Backbone as JSON Lines, residues from 0, in Angstrom:
{"i":0,"aa":"X","n":[-42.84,-17.18,-19.8],"ca":[-43.22,-16.27,-20.42],"c":[-41.53,-16.44,-21.95]}
{"i":1,"aa":"X","n":[-42.43,-15.78,-23.24],"ca":[-41.23,-16.04,-24.56],"c":[-40.4,-14.51,-24.28]}
{"i":2,"aa":"X","n":[-39.2,-14.47,-24.58],"ca":[-38.32,-14.1,-24.5],"c":[-38.4,-13.14,-25.69]}
{"i":3,"aa":"X","n":[-38.77,-11.79,-25.9],"ca":[-38.72,-10.84,-27.63],"c":[-38.04,-10.15,-27.44]}
{"i":4,"aa":"X","n":[-37.7,-8.96,-28.37],"ca":[-37.45,-7.77,-28.44],"c":[-38.65,-7.28,-27.6]}
{"i":5,"aa":"X","n":[-40.37,-6.3,-28.64],"ca":[-40.73,-6.35,-27.87],"c":[-40.99,-6.49,-27.21]}
{"i":6,"aa":"X","n":[-40.48,-7.49,-26.32],"ca":[-41.47,-7.39,-23.94],"c":[-40.64,-7.13,-23.56]}
{"i":7,"aa":"X","n":[-38.94,-6.66,-23.6],"ca":[-37.65,-6.26,-23.28],"c":[-38.27,-4.59,-22.14]}
{"i":8,"aa":"X","n":[-38.11,-4.72,-21.22],"ca":[-37.91,-3.38,-20.81],"c":[-37.18,-3.49,-18.97]}
{"i":9,"aa":"X","n":[-36.94,-2.42,-18.28],"ca":[-35.69,-2.31,-17.13],"c":[-36.69,-2.86,-16.69]}
{"i":10,"aa":"X","n":[-35.68,-3.36,-15.24],"ca":[-36.12,-4.01,-13.85],"c":[-36.43,-2.67,-13.58]}
{"i":11,"aa":"X","n":[-37.48,-3.44,-12.27],"ca":[-38.73,-2.63,-12.12],"c":[-37.84,-1.72,-10.25]}
{"i":12,"aa":"X","n":[-37.42,-0.93,-10.41],"ca":[-36.64,0.34,-9.78],"c":[-35.23,0.5,-10.06]}
{"i":13,"aa":"X","n":[-34.79,0.0,-11.37],"ca":[-33.5,0.41,-12.36],"c":[-34.03,1.42,-12.51]}
{"i":14,"aa":"X","n":[-34.9,2.4,-13.04],"ca":[-34.81,3.65,-13.95],"c":[-36.12,4.82,-12.68]}
{"i":15,"aa":"X","n":[-35.49,5.38,-12.09],"ca":[-36.06,6.59,-11.14],"c":[-36.06,7.5,-12.14]}
{"i":16,"aa":"X","n":[-37.87,8.17,-12.36],"ca":[-37.83,9.31,-12.76],"c":[-37.11,10.74,-12.46]}
{"i":17,"aa":"X","n":[-37.37,11.22,-13.3],"ca":[-35.8,12.63,-12.91],"c":[-37.16,13.54,-11.79]}
{"i":18,"aa":"X","n":[-35.98,13.84,-11.0],"ca":[-37.14,15.22,-9.89],"c":[-37.05,16.33,-11.03]}
{"i":19,"aa":"X","n":[-38.59,16.96,-10.93],"ca":[-38.72,18.53,-11.51],"c":[-38.78,18.92,-10.41]}
{"i":20,"aa":"X","n":[-37.89,20.02,-10.86],"ca":[-37.37,20.92,-9.28],"c":[-38.26,22.22,-10.07]}
{"i":21,"aa":"X","n":[-38.55,23.35,-8.89],"ca":[-38.93,24.48,-9.78],"c":[-40.34,24.58,-9.97]}
{"i":22,"aa":"X","n":[-41.19,23.55,-9.96],"ca":[-42.44,23.6,-10.26],"c":[-43.22,23.7,-8.72]}
{"i":23,"aa":"X","n":[-43.27,24.71,-8.14],"ca":[-44.18,24.77,-7.03],"c":[-44.34,24.46,-5.63]}
{"i":24,"aa":"X","n":[-43.87,26.13,-4.05],"ca":[-43.76,24.98,-3.14],"c":[-44.97,24.03,-2.68]}
{"i":25,"aa":"X","n":[-45.72,23.14,-3.61],"ca":[-46.31,22.09,-3.16],"c":[-45.84,20.72,-3.38]}
{"i":26,"aa":"X","n":[-44.73,20.8,-4.62],"ca":[-43.33,19.7,-4.78],"c":[-42.64,19.46,-3.15]}
{"i":27,"aa":"X","n":[-42.15,20.8,-2.81],"ca":[-41.44,20.39,-1.74],"c":[-39.97,20.65,-2.48]}
{"i":28,"aa":"X","n":[-39.66,20.61,-3.06],"ca":[-38.77,21.49,-4.71],"c":[-38.75,22.5,-5.4]}
{"i":29,"aa":"X","n":[-39.28,23.64,-4.74],"ca":[-39.94,25.09,-5.7],"c":[-38.96,26.07,-5.24]}
{"i":30,"aa":"X","n":[-39.13,26.89,-5.96],"ca":[-38.67,28.4,-5.7],"c":[-36.69,27.98,-5.55]}
{"i":31,"aa":"X","n":[-36.54,28.01,-4.66],"ca":[-35.07,27.36,-4.69],"c":[-34.15,25.72,-4.81]}
{"i":32,"aa":"X","n":[-35.31,25.51,-5.02],"ca":[-34.75,23.92,-6.04],"c":[-34.41,23.05,-4.68]}
{"i":33,"aa":"X","n":[-34.07,22.6,-3.53],"ca":[-33.68,22.42,-2.52],"c":[-31.58,22.83,-2.71]}
{"i":34,"aa":"X","n":[-31.66,23.5,-2.83],"ca":[-30.66,24.44,-3.13],"c":[-30.37,25.37,-1.62]}
{"i":35,"aa":"X","n":[-30.8,25.83,-1.29],"ca":[-30.86,26.68,-0.2],"c":[-30.6,28.33,-0.65]}
{"i":36,"aa":"X","n":[-30.13,28.88,0.74],"ca":[-30.04,30.69,-0.09],"c":[-28.7,30.96,-0.36]}
{"i":37,"aa":"X","n":[-28.92,31.29,-1.28],"ca":[-27.12,32.08,-2.12],"c":[-26.02,30.91,-0.96]}
{"i":38,"aa":"X","n":[-24.67,31.88,-1.48],"ca":[-23.49,30.54,-1.83],"c":[-23.29,29.99,-2.54]}
{"i":39,"aa":"X","n":[-22.19,29.48,-2.79],"ca":[-21.56,28.55,-3.93],"c":[-22.62,27.54,-4.43]}
{"i":40,"aa":"X","n":[-23.08,26.74,-3.39],"ca":[-23.64,25.93,-3.72],"c":[-25.09,25.81,-4.42]}
{"i":41,"aa":"X","n":[-25.61,27.26,-4.61],"ca":[-27.11,27.84,-4.81],"c":[-26.46,28.41,-6.59]}
{"i":42,"aa":"X","n":[-25.43,28.62,-6.97],"ca":[-24.34,28.76,-7.95],"c":[-24.72,28.0,-9.63]}
{"i":43,"aa":"X","n":[-25.18,28.09,-10.27],"ca":[-25.57,27.4,-11.78],"c":[-24.13,26.06,-11.76]}
{"i":44,"aa":"X","n":[-22.19,26.59,-11.6],"ca":[-21.38,26.01,-11.97],"c":[-20.84,26.61,-9.99]}
{"i":45,"aa":"X","n":[-20.86,25.61,-9.0],"ca":[-20.49,25.63,-7.96],"c":[-19.09,25.63,-7.94]}
{"i":46,"aa":"X","n":[-18.83,24.58,-8.67],"ca":[-16.95,23.72,-8.87],"c":[-16.72,23.44,-7.37]}
{"i":47,"aa":"X","n":[-17.43,22.52,-6.96],"ca":[-17.33,21.98,-5.23],"c":[-16.05,20.82,-5.29]}
{"i":48,"aa":"X","n":[-15.36,20.91,-4.83],"ca":[-14.1,19.84,-5.71],"c":[-15.19,17.74,-4.54]}
{"i":49,"aa":"X","n":[-14.19,17.31,-5.24],"ca":[-15.49,15.7,-4.41],"c":[-14.93,15.52,-3.02]}
{"i":50,"aa":"X","n":[-15.76,15.94,-1.66],"ca":[-15.58,15.09,-0.41],"c":[-16.13,16.95,0.35]}
{"i":51,"aa":"X","n":[-16.41,17.79,-0.36],"ca":[-16.56,19.27,-0.05],"c":[-17.6,18.9,1.09]}
{"i":52,"aa":"X","n":[-17.75,19.8,2.26],"ca":[-19.38,19.36,2.81],"c":[-19.89,20.7,3.23]}
{"i":53,"aa":"X","n":[-19.64,21.88,2.68],"ca":[-19.99,23.0,2.55],"c":[-18.65,23.94,4.16]}
{"i":54,"aa":"X","n":[-17.79,23.65,4.24],"ca":[-17.14,24.44,5.35],"c":[-16.74,23.54,6.27]}
{"i":55,"aa":"X","n":[-17.72,22.47,6.67],"ca":[-17.78,21.6,7.61],"c":[-17.01,20.7,7.57]}
{"i":56,"aa":"X","n":[-15.54,20.48,8.24],"ca":[-14.16,19.26,8.65],"c":[-15.23,18.42,7.64]}
{"i":57,"aa":"X","n":[-15.04,17.75,6.22],"ca":[-15.01,16.71,6.06],"c":[-14.51,15.01,6.13]}
{"i":58,"aa":"X","n":[-15.18,13.96,5.75],"ca":[-15.13,12.95,6.22],"c":[-13.86,12.24,6.24]}
{"i":59,"aa":"X","n":[-12.96,12.62,4.89],"ca":[-11.87,12.05,5.07],"c":[-10.95,12.8,6.21]}
{"i":60,"aa":"X","n":[-11.1,14.0,6.42],"ca":[-10.07,14.48,7.75],"c":[-10.55,13.71,8.65]}
{"i":61,"aa":"X","n":[-12.24,14.42,9.35],"ca":[-12.15,13.32,10.05],"c":[-11.92,12.14,11.2]}
{"i":62,"aa":"X","n":[-12.25,10.94,9.49],"ca":[-11.91,9.72,10.09],"c":[-10.33,9.41,10.41]}
{"i":63,"aa":"X","n":[-9.82,8.71,11.0],"ca":[-8.45,8.63,11.56],"c":[-7.74,8.03,10.4]}
{"i":64,"aa":"X","n":[-6.27,7.81,10.45],"ca":[-5.61,7.07,9.03],"c":[-4.46,5.68,9.4]}
{"i":65,"aa":"X","n":[-4.93,4.88,8.8],"ca":[-3.78,4.12,9.53],"c":[-3.5,3.19,8.62]}
{"i":66,"aa":"X","n":[-1.78,2.68,8.43],"ca":[-1.18,2.05,7.58],"c":[-0.64,2.66,5.97]}
{"i":67,"aa":"X","n":[-0.49,2.1,5.42],"ca":[0.02,3.06,4.05],"c":[0.02,1.59,2.96]}
{"i":68,"aa":"X","n":[-0.44,2.56,1.39],"ca":[-0.61,1.73,0.45],"c":[0.74,1.77,-0.05]}
{"i":69,"aa":"X","n":[1.65,-0.01,-0.25],"ca":[2.73,0.21,-1.05],"c":[2.65,0.22,-2.18]}
{"i":70,"aa":"X","n":[3.07,0.68,-3.69],"ca":[3.27,0.35,-4.28],"c":[4.27,-1.04,-4.97]}
{"i":71,"aa":"X","n":[5.19,-0.99,-3.94],"ca":[6.25,-2.2,-4.84],"c":[5.17,-3.66,-4.51]}
{"i":72,"aa":"X","n":[3.84,-3.43,-3.25],"ca":[2.66,-4.7,-3.32],"c":[2.71,-5.12,-4.62]}
{"i":73,"aa":"X","n":[2.42,-3.86,-5.33],"ca":[1.26,-4.31,-6.41],"c":[2.57,-5.29,-7.55]}
{"i":74,"aa":"X","n":[3.51,-5.09,-8.19],"ca":[4.66,-5.86,-8.47],"c":[5.19,-7.03,-7.75]}
{"i":75,"aa":"X","n":[4.73,-7.31,-6.46],"ca":[5.49,-8.27,-6.12],"c":[5.2,-9.93,-4.84]}
{"i":76,"aa":"X","n":[6.03,-11.0,-5.28],"ca":[4.65,-11.36,-5.32],"c":[5.21,-12.83,-4.64]}
{"i":77,"aa":"X","n":[4.74,-13.83,-3.87],"ca":[5.27,-15.25,-3.55],"c":[5.19,-16.27,-4.33]}
{"i":78,"aa":"X","n":[6.0,-17.26,-3.93],"ca":[5.8,-18.59,-5.24],"c":[6.21,-19.73,-4.17]}
{"i":79,"aa":"X","n":[5.74,-20.76,-4.02],"ca":[5.25,-21.86,-2.68],"c":[6.73,-22.74,-3.6]}
{"i":80,"aa":"X","n":[7.2,-23.31,-2.69],"ca":[8.64,-23.77,-3.15],"c":[8.34,-25.27,-4.28]}
{"i":81,"aa":"X","n":[6.79,-26.07,-3.89],"ca":[6.86,-26.78,-4.9],"c":[6.22,-26.44,-6.23]}
{"i":82,"aa":"X","n":[6.12,-25.71,-5.86],"ca":[6.1,-25.29,-8.01],"c":[7.13,-24.82,-8.79]}
{"i":83,"aa":"X","n":[7.65,-25.0,-8.08],"ca":[8.7,-25.16,-8.31],"c":[9.53,-26.14,-9.66]}
{"i":84,"aa":"X","n":[8.46,-27.3,-9.14],"ca":[8.46,-28.61,-9.84],"c":[8.44,-28.43,-11.0]}
{"i":85,"aa":"X","n":[7.56,-27.34,-11.74],"ca":[6.75,-27.14,-12.57],"c":[7.61,-25.95,-14.22]}
{"i":86,"aa":"X","n":[8.87,-25.97,-12.9],"ca":[9.76,-25.44,-13.2],"c":[10.87,-26.06,-14.96]}
{"i":87,"aa":"X","n":[10.88,-26.32,-16.21],"ca":[12.09,-26.58,-17.05],"c":[12.88,-26.22,-16.86]}
{"i":88,"aa":"X","n":[14.52,-26.91,-16.58],"ca":[15.66,-25.93,-16.6],"c":[15.92,-25.8,-14.78]}
{"i":89,"aa":"X","n":[17.88,-26.22,-14.65],"ca":[17.78,-25.89,-13.93],"c":[18.07,-24.42,-13.4]}
{"i":90,"aa":"X","n":[18.15,-23.4,-13.96],"ca":[18.34,-21.99,-13.71],"c":[16.67,-22.27,-13.3]}
{"i":91,"aa":"X","n":[16.85,-21.28,-12.38],"ca":[15.16,-20.79,-11.94],"c":[15.15,-19.7,-11.66]}
{"i":92,"aa":"X","n":[14.86,-18.27,-12.55],"ca":[15.01,-16.74,-12.46],"c":[13.64,-16.43,-12.61]}
{"i":93,"aa":"X","n":[13.27,-15.2,-13.07],"ca":[12.16,-14.5,-13.05],"c":[11.82,-14.8,-14.32]}
{"i":94,"aa":"X","n":[12.83,-14.62,-15.35],"ca":[11.94,-14.53,-16.99],"c":[11.6,-16.64,-16.93]}
{"i":95,"aa":"X","n":[11.88,-17.56,-15.88],"ca":[11.93,-18.98,-15.94],"c":[10.47,-18.88,-15.73]}
{"i":96,"aa":"X","n":[10.57,-18.74,-14.8],"ca":[9.0,-18.61,-13.78],"c":[8.02,-17.89,-14.73]}
{"i":97,"aa":"X","n":[8.37,-16.78,-15.1],"ca":[7.13,-16.44,-16.18],"c":[6.86,-16.88,-17.05]}
{"i":98,"aa":"X","n":[8.19,-18.05,-18.14],"ca":[7.85,-19.13,-18.73],"c":[7.09,-20.11,-18.65]}
{"i":99,"aa":"X","n":[6.98,-20.66,-16.93],"ca":[5.85,-21.2,-16.68],"c":[4.98,-21.21,-16.11]}
{"i":100,"aa":"X","n":[4.63,-20.36,-15.98],"ca":[2.96,-19.45,-15.86],"c":[2.79,-19.72,-14.18]}
{"i":101,"aa":"X","n":[4.06,-18.97,-14.27],"ca":[4.14,-18.58,-12.8],"c":[3.73,-17.77,-11.49]}
{"i":102,"aa":"X","n":[4.44,-16.65,-12.93],"ca":[4.12,-15.63,-12.55],"c":[3.86,-14.31,-13.79]}
{"i":103,"aa":"X","n":[3.0,-13.44,-13.65],"ca":[2.69,-12.71,-14.62],"c":[4.17,-11.69,-14.78]}
{"i":104,"aa":"X","n":[4.15,-10.8,-16.13],"ca":[4.53,-10.62,-16.64],"c":[5.14,-9.26,-16.27]}
{"i":105,"aa":"X","n":[3.98,-8.65,-14.86],"ca":[4.06,-7.51,-14.03],"c":[4.83,-7.21,-13.09]}
{"i":106,"aa":"X","n":[5.11,-8.97,-12.78],"ca":[5.33,-9.09,-11.62],"c":[7.65,-8.37,-11.78]}
{"i":107,"aa":"X","n":[8.05,-7.86,-10.73],"ca":[9.51,-7.36,-10.87],"c":[9.7,-8.34,-9.56]}
{"i":108,"aa":"X","n":[9.24,-8.52,-8.46],"ca":[10.26,-9.08,-7.27],"c":[9.49,-10.85,-7.01]}
{"i":109,"aa":"X","n":[10.49,-11.72,-6.9],"ca":[10.21,-12.47,-6.14],"c":[10.01,-12.98,-5.13]}
{"i":110,"aa":"X","n":[10.03,-14.23,-4.27],"ca":[10.22,-14.55,-2.93],"c":[9.41,-15.21,-3.31]}
{"i":111,"aa":"X","n":[10.59,-17.18,-3.08],"ca":[9.61,-18.38,-2.86],"c":[10.0,-18.84,-1.73]}
{"i":112,"aa":"X","n":[8.56,-19.23,-1.26],"ca":[8.29,-19.7,-0.02],"c":[8.24,-21.0,0.77]}
{"i":113,"aa":"X","n":[8.33,-21.69,1.58],"ca":[8.26,-23.44,1.66],"c":[6.68,-23.86,1.88]}
{"i":114,"aa":"X","n":[7.1,-24.47,0.79],"ca":[5.37,-25.03,0.96],"c":[5.04,-26.4,2.45]}
{"i":115,"aa":"X","n":[3.9,-25.63,2.74],"ca":[2.95,-26.77,3.75],"c":[3.74,-28.1,4.01]}
{"i":116,"aa":"X","n":[3.35,-29.1,2.62],"ca":[3.68,-30.2,2.68],"c":[4.87,-29.97,1.6]}
{"i":117,"aa":"X","n":[6.58,-29.7,1.77],"ca":[7.99,-29.8,0.44],"c":[7.56,-31.24,-0.01]}
{"i":118,"aa":"X","n":[7.51,-31.23,-1.78],"ca":[7.82,-32.51,-2.13],"c":[9.16,-31.57,-3.29]}
{"i":119,"aa":"X","n":[9.85,-31.5,-2.68],"ca":[10.61,-30.36,-4.16],"c":[11.8,-31.07,-4.29]}
{"i":120,"aa":"X","n":[12.4,-31.79,-5.22],"ca":[14.24,-32.35,-4.42],"c":[14.44,-32.63,-6.03]}
{"i":121,"aa":"X","n":[14.17,-31.34,-6.78],"ca":[14.97,-31.12,-8.72],"c":[16.72,-30.16,-7.74]}
{"i":122,"aa":"X","n":[17.48,-29.76,-8.38],"ca":[18.74,-29.67,-8.17],"c":[18.96,-28.45,-9.17]}
{"i":123,"aa":"X","n":[18.51,-27.56,-8.36],"ca":[18.75,-26.17,-9.1],"c":[18.95,-24.81,-8.49]}
{"i":124,"aa":"X","n":[19.69,-23.82,-9.67],"ca":[19.94,-23.23,-8.81],"c":[19.26,-21.6,-9.2]}
{"i":125,"aa":"X","n":[19.2,-20.82,-8.03],"ca":[18.21,-20.14,-7.96],"c":[18.69,-18.59,-8.01]}
{"i":126,"aa":"X","n":[18.18,-18.2,-9.33],"ca":[18.98,-16.34,-9.01],"c":[18.3,-15.4,-8.84]}
{"i":127,"aa":"X","n":[18.77,-14.85,-8.87],"ca":[18.0,-13.0,-8.47],"c":[16.62,-12.83,-8.17]}
{"i":128,"aa":"X","n":[16.68,-14.01,-7.1],"ca":[14.88,-14.02,-6.5],"c":[15.45,-14.25,-5.09]}
{"i":129,"aa":"X","n":[14.04,-13.66,-4.53],"ca":[14.45,-13.8,-2.61],"c":[13.63,-14.83,-2.45]}
{"i":130,"aa":"X","n":[14.23,-15.35,-1.4],"ca":[14.22,-16.9,-0.41],"c":[14.11,-16.61,0.9]}
{"i":131,"aa":"X","n":[12.81,-17.41,0.95],"ca":[13.09,-17.32,2.89],"c":[13.7,-18.79,3.49]}
{"i":132,"aa":"X","n":[14.14,-18.37,5.12],"ca":[14.96,-20.03,5.3],"c":[14.72,-21.26,5.23]}
{"i":133,"aa":"X","n":[13.33,-21.88,5.42],"ca":[12.91,-22.31,5.19],"c":[13.17,-23.14,4.03]}
{"i":134,"aa":"X","n":[12.25,-22.29,2.94],"ca":[13.02,-22.92,1.52],"c":[14.39,-22.59,0.82]}
{"i":135,"aa":"X","n":[15.23,-21.89,0.95],"ca":[16.5,-22.3,1.05],"c":[16.94,-23.55,1.42]}
{"i":136,"aa":"X","n":[16.66,-23.6,2.81],"ca":[17.26,-25.11,3.76],"c":[16.84,-26.76,2.75]}
{"i":137,"aa":"X","n":[15.58,-25.97,2.28],"ca":[15.18,-27.71,1.18],"c":[15.72,-27.16,-0.06]}
{"i":138,"aa":"X","n":[16.06,-26.1,-0.57],"ca":[16.57,-26.27,-1.16],"c":[17.8,-26.99,-2.04]}
{"i":139,"aa":"X","n":[18.48,-25.77,-0.4],"ca":[20.31,-26.63,-0.71],"c":[19.93,-28.62,0.21]}
{"i":140,"aa":"X","n":[19.34,-28.58,0.94],"ca":[19.47,-30.01,0.79],"c":[18.53,-31.01,-0.56]}
{"i":141,"aa":"X","n":[18.34,-30.44,-1.4],"ca":[18.34,-30.96,-2.39],"c":[19.11,-30.9,-3.28]}
{"i":142,"aa":"X","n":[20.38,-30.25,-3.29],"ca":[21.56,-30.03,-4.03],"c":[21.1,-29.05,-4.14]}
{"i":143,"aa":"X","n":[21.23,-28.04,-4.56],"ca":[20.75,-27.03,-5.28],"c":[21.27,-26.15,-4.2]}
{"i":144,"aa":"X","n":[21.81,-24.87,-4.92],"ca":[22.35,-23.38,-5.12],"c":[21.38,-22.09,-5.12]}
{"i":145,"aa":"X","n":[21.41,-21.22,-4.14],"ca":[21.26,-19.89,-4.21],"c":[21.97,-18.95,-4.23]}
{"i":146,"aa":"X","n":[22.06,-17.97,-5.97],"ca":[22.63,-16.97,-5.41],"c":[21.34,-15.45,-4.63]}
{"i":147,"aa":"X","n":[21.75,-14.88,-4.54],"ca":[21.0,-14.22,-3.31],"c":[20.99,-13.02,-4.6]}
{"i":148,"aa":"X","n":[19.87,-12.21,-4.63],"ca":[19.2,-10.63,-5.63],"c":[20.27,-9.77,-5.05]}
{"i":149,"aa":"X","n":[20.69,-9.15,-6.01],"ca":[21.5,-7.95,-5.68],"c":[20.13,-6.66,-4.85]}
{"i":150,"aa":"X","n":[18.76,-6.94,-5.52],"ca":[18.0,-5.93,-4.15],"c":[18.23,-6.41,-2.85]}
{"i":151,"aa":"X","n":[17.96,-7.62,-2.69],"ca":[18.68,-7.84,-1.18],"c":[19.05,-7.42,-0.25]}
{"i":152,"aa":"X","n":[20.31,-7.79,-1.36],"ca":[22.29,-7.73,-0.53],"c":[22.05,-5.86,-0.55]}
{"i":153,"aa":"X","n":[21.06,-5.03,-1.17],"ca":[21.74,-3.38,-1.21],"c":[20.82,-3.29,-0.05]}
{"i":154,"aa":"X","n":[19.78,-4.13,-0.12],"ca":[18.67,-3.64,0.74],"c":[19.28,-3.77,2.48]}
{"i":155,"aa":"X","n":[20.23,-4.76,2.43],"ca":[21.07,-5.21,3.6],"c":[21.57,-3.96,4.7]}
{"i":156,"aa":"X","n":[22.37,-3.9,3.04],"ca":[23.22,-2.85,3.28],"c":[22.62,-1.39,3.87]}
{"i":157,"aa":"X","n":[21.85,-0.83,3.02],"ca":[21.61,0.23,3.65],"c":[20.81,-0.06,5.11]}
{"i":158,"aa":"X","n":[20.17,-1.62,5.97],"ca":[19.17,-1.51,6.9],"c":[21.01,-1.24,7.56]}
{"i":159,"aa":"X","n":[21.72,-1.94,7.65],"ca":[23.14,-1.77,8.41],"c":[24.37,-0.51,8.37]}
{"i":160,"aa":"X","n":[23.87,0.18,7.29],"ca":[24.76,1.45,7.76],"c":[24.01,2.51,8.31]}
{"i":161,"aa":"X","n":[21.98,2.61,8.2],"ca":[21.36,3.12,9.23],"c":[21.44,3.19,10.41]}
{"i":162,"aa":"X","n":[21.37,1.34,11.24],"ca":[21.93,1.0,12.33],"c":[23.3,1.98,12.26]}
{"i":163,"aa":"X","n":[24.3,1.37,12.11],"ca":[25.74,2.2,12.14],"c":[25.68,3.69,12.72]}
{"i":164,"aa":"X","n":[24.61,4.47,12.17],"ca":[24.72,6.06,11.46],"c":[24.16,6.16,12.87]}
{"i":165,"aa":"X","n":[23.18,5.57,13.47],"ca":[21.53,5.47,14.07],"c":[22.71,5.05,15.93]}
{"i":166,"aa":"X","n":[23.58,4.11,15.69],"ca":[24.18,3.56,16.4],"c":[25.56,4.59,17.22]}
{"i":167,"aa":"X","n":[26.24,5.52,15.62],"ca":[26.89,6.32,16.28],"c":[26.51,8.1,17.16]}
{"i":168,"aa":"X","n":[25.51,8.06,16.14],"ca":[24.49,9.3,17.32],"c":[24.01,9.3,18.65]}
{"i":169,"aa":"X","n":[23.5,8.46,19.26],"ca":[23.45,7.88,20.22],"c":[24.9,7.88,20.5]}
{"i":170,"aa":"X","n":[25.0,7.66,20.76],"ca":[26.72,7.43,21.44],"c":[27.55,8.7,20.88]}
{"i":171,"aa":"X","n":[27.74,9.47,20.24],"ca":[27.66,10.77,20.72],"c":[27.03,11.58,21.81]}
{"i":172,"aa":"X","n":[25.75,11.54,21.77],"ca":[25.43,11.75,22.04],"c":[25.59,11.37,24.34]}
{"i":173,"aa":"X","n":[25.45,10.39,24.18],"ca":[26.07,10.08,26.18],"c":[27.33,10.53,26.06]}
{"i":174,"aa":"X","n":[28.29,10.38,25.56],"ca":[29.52,11.0,25.5],"c":[29.74,12.9,25.86]}
{"i":175,"aa":"X","n":[28.79,13.18,25.13],"ca":[28.68,14.13,25.43],"c":[28.18,14.87,26.68]}
{"i":176,"aa":"X","n":[27.24,14.44,26.87],"ca":[25.84,13.98,28.34],"c":[27.69,13.92,29.48]}
{"i":177,"aa":"X","n":[28.29,12.48,29.18],"ca":[29.34,12.37,30.02],"c":[29.92,13.48,30.77]}
{"i":178,"aa":"X","n":[30.38,13.31,29.2],"ca":[31.92,14.99,29.27],"c":[31.24,15.86,30.1]}
{"i":179,"aa":"X","n":[30.61,17.08,29.69],"ca":[29.49,18.5,29.64],"c":[28.61,18.07,31.32]}
{"i":180,"aa":"X","n":[27.93,16.45,31.8],"ca":[26.84,16.85,32.2],"c":[25.6,17.4,32.2]}
{"i":181,"aa":"X","n":[24.44,16.33,32.86],"ca":[22.84,17.35,32.67],"c":[23.12,18.53,32.99]}
{"i":182,"aa":"X","n":[23.05,19.53,32.02],"ca":[22.68,20.91,32.62],"c":[20.98,21.11,32.9]}
{"i":183,"aa":"X","n":[20.98,21.75,33.92],"ca":[19.79,22.94,34.07],"c":[19.61,24.11,33.55]}
{"i":184,"aa":"X","n":[18.33,24.45,32.86],"ca":[18.24,25.78,32.93],"c":[18.85,27.19,33.54]}
{"i":185,"aa":"X","n":[19.79,27.89,33.49],"ca":[19.46,28.87,33.98],"c":[18.51,29.62,35.04]}
{"i":186,"aa":"X","n":[18.02,29.91,36.64],"ca":[16.74,30.38,36.81],"c":[17.09,31.78,36.58]}
{"i":187,"aa":"X","n":[15.95,32.94,35.75],"ca":[16.11,33.63,35.46],"c":[15.67,34.58,36.97]}
{"i":188,"aa":"X","n":[15.6,36.27,36.57],"ca":[16.08,36.82,38.17],"c":[14.72,37.09,37.74]}
{"i":189,"aa":"X","n":[13.91,37.68,39.57],"ca":[12.44,38.51,39.29],"c":[12.37,39.5,38.17]}
{"i":190,"aa":"X","n":[13.5,40.74,37.36],"ca":[13.3,41.37,37.12],"c":[12.95,41.08,35.8]}
{"i":191,"aa":"X","n":[13.72,40.3,35.26],"ca":[14.11,39.54,33.91],"c":[12.52,39.03,33.92]}
{"i":192,"aa":"X","n":[11.78,38.1,35.15],"ca":[10.74,37.55,34.21],"c":[9.54,38.6,34.6]}
{"i":193,"aa":"X","n":[9.42,39.43,35.47],"ca":[8.55,40.56,35.09],"c":[8.38,40.87,34.2]}
{"i":194,"aa":"X","n":[9.65,41.54,32.78],"ca":[9.27,41.55,32.06],"c":[9.21,41.11,30.77]}
């Protein structure tokens, strides 16, 4: 069949007829028009929020929750070690990766990961990027150097400080128990129990 403007028509089932409500009880949508009797849902402007189930516990609350959505994940990516061969120059940083079209402009954090079959032998200096242990060993074996990114050192410092605080708190709790002993709550007198 030749296609022409006068023969164009929607695909079968793509355009359903609108239900005409309030046209007699024989239609099944007469009188209350499928809205039930009274209440917020029967009004013209019900203003029900998305997910509202008429006071019933909504599905979004009934279902169990797990995991979380990381905002940082949208601006973070990994770059295989072998792809660094495509970067021109001796210094590899975020700007150099963007020029080589290995990462997009929206990416702010990059980690270099070891390729399955490493074939990297350039002597380069990696600046301001995260590097895995395997990739670090391969870069240093090729005579390159790595300057650790500031955000990585800052994160390590925060982690160390947090561990130090936790250790100090637990030590203080243990010392208190050793000094004062485990104290059981005093038993109440019968008169106090009745009150």
